[in-house]
C-alpha positions as CSV (number, residue, x, y, z in Angstrom):
1,X,135.2,236.4,183.2
2,X,134.6,238.9,180.4
3,X,136.5,238.7,177.1
4,X,135.7,242.3,176.3
5,X,138.6,244.7,176.7
6,X,138.6,246.5,180.0
7,X,140.2,249.7,178.7
8,X,140.8,251.6,175.5
9,X,142.6,254.8,174.6
10,X,140.3,257.2,172.7
11,X,142.0,259.7,170.3
12,X,140.2,262.9,169.2
13,X,141.4,264.0,165.8
14,X,140.3,266.6,163.4
15,X,138.4,265.1,160.4
16,X,140.2,267.2,157.9
17,X,143.6,265.6,158.7
18,X,143.6,262.4,156.6
19,X,146.1,259.8,155.5
20,X,146.6,258.8,151.9
21,X,143.7,256.4,152.0
22,X,141.4,259.2,153.2
23,X,141.0,257.9,156.8
24,X,141.5,260.3,159.7
25,X,145.1,260.1,161.1
26,X,145.5,258.9,164.6
27,X,149.1,259.9,165.0
28,X,148.5,263.6,166.1
29,X,145.4,263.6,168.3
30,X,144.3,266.9,169.8
31,X,143.2,265.0,173.0
32,X,143.4,261.5,174.2
33,X,141.9,259.6,177.2
34,X,142.2,256.1,178.6
35,X,138.7,254.9,179.4
36,X,137.8,251.8,181.5
37,X,134.8,249.5,181.3
38,X,132.0,250.3,183.7
39,X,130.3,247.0,183.4
40,X,127.1,248.7,182.0
41,X,125.7,249.0,178.6
42,X,125.2,252.5,177.0
43,X,122.1,253.7,175.2
44,X,123.7,252.6,171.9
45,X,123.6,249.0,173.1
46,X,127.4,248.7,173.4
47,X,129.6,248.5,176.6
48,X,130.1,251.8,178.4
49,X,133.7,253.1,179.1
50,X,134.6,256.2,181.2
51,X,137.7,258.1,182.2
52,X,139.6,261.3,181.9
53,X,136.5,263.4,181.1
54,X,135.2,261.0,178.4
55,X,132.2,258.7,178.4
56,X,131.9,256.4,175.5
57,X,130.0,253.4,174.1
58,X,132.5,251.3,172.3
59,X,132.0,248.2,170.1
60,X,134.9,246.0,171.3
61,X,134.7,243.8,168.2
62,X,135.2,246.5,165.6
63,X,137.0,248.9,168.0
64,X,134.5,251.7,167.0
65,X,133.4,254.5,169.2
66,X,129.6,254.4,168.8
67,X,128.7,257.3,171.2
68,X,130.8,259.8,173.0
69,X,130.6,262.6,175.5
70,X,133.6,264.8,176.1
71,X,133.5,266.8,179.4
72,X,129.7,266.1,179.4
73,X,129.1,267.4,175.9
74,X,128.8,265.9,172.4
75,X,131.8,265.9,170.2
76,X,132.4,269.1,168.4
77,X,131.7,269.2,164.6
78,X,134.8,268.5,162.6
79,X,136.2,266.1,165.2
80,X,136.3,262.3,165.1
81,X,137.0,259.8,167.8
82,X,139.3,256.8,167.1
83,X,140.5,254.0,169.2
84,X,144.3,254.0,169.5
85,X,146.0,251.1,167.7
86,X,146.7,248.0,169.9
87,X,150.2,247.9,171.2
88,X,151.0,245.2,173.7
89,X,149.0,243.6,176.5
90,X,147.8,246.8,178.1
91,X,145.9,248.0,175.0
92,X,144.1,244.6,174.8
93,X,142.5,245.1,178.1
94,X,145.1,243.6,180.4
95,X,147.0,245.5,183.1
96,X,150.5,246.7,182.3
């Protein structure tokens, strides 16, 4: 049985909207998608997750999006992809 999360929520946020520490804010995404593990590894070497028009390679240890396609295209300049903060069992890979 895998210990890697089976799903993540990806948030697309504008890079220019930052919090006080200078990090992009996740509380007002322009788009979000729940992606689920495919069981394959992407070109970046990290597990591949897909869903709701997004295909991502995600480092489950650091919760970092390493590669991303949105509706089959690369992410637009000025946008950044974040993983939604963990809240409860569903965000940690379990089923709600």
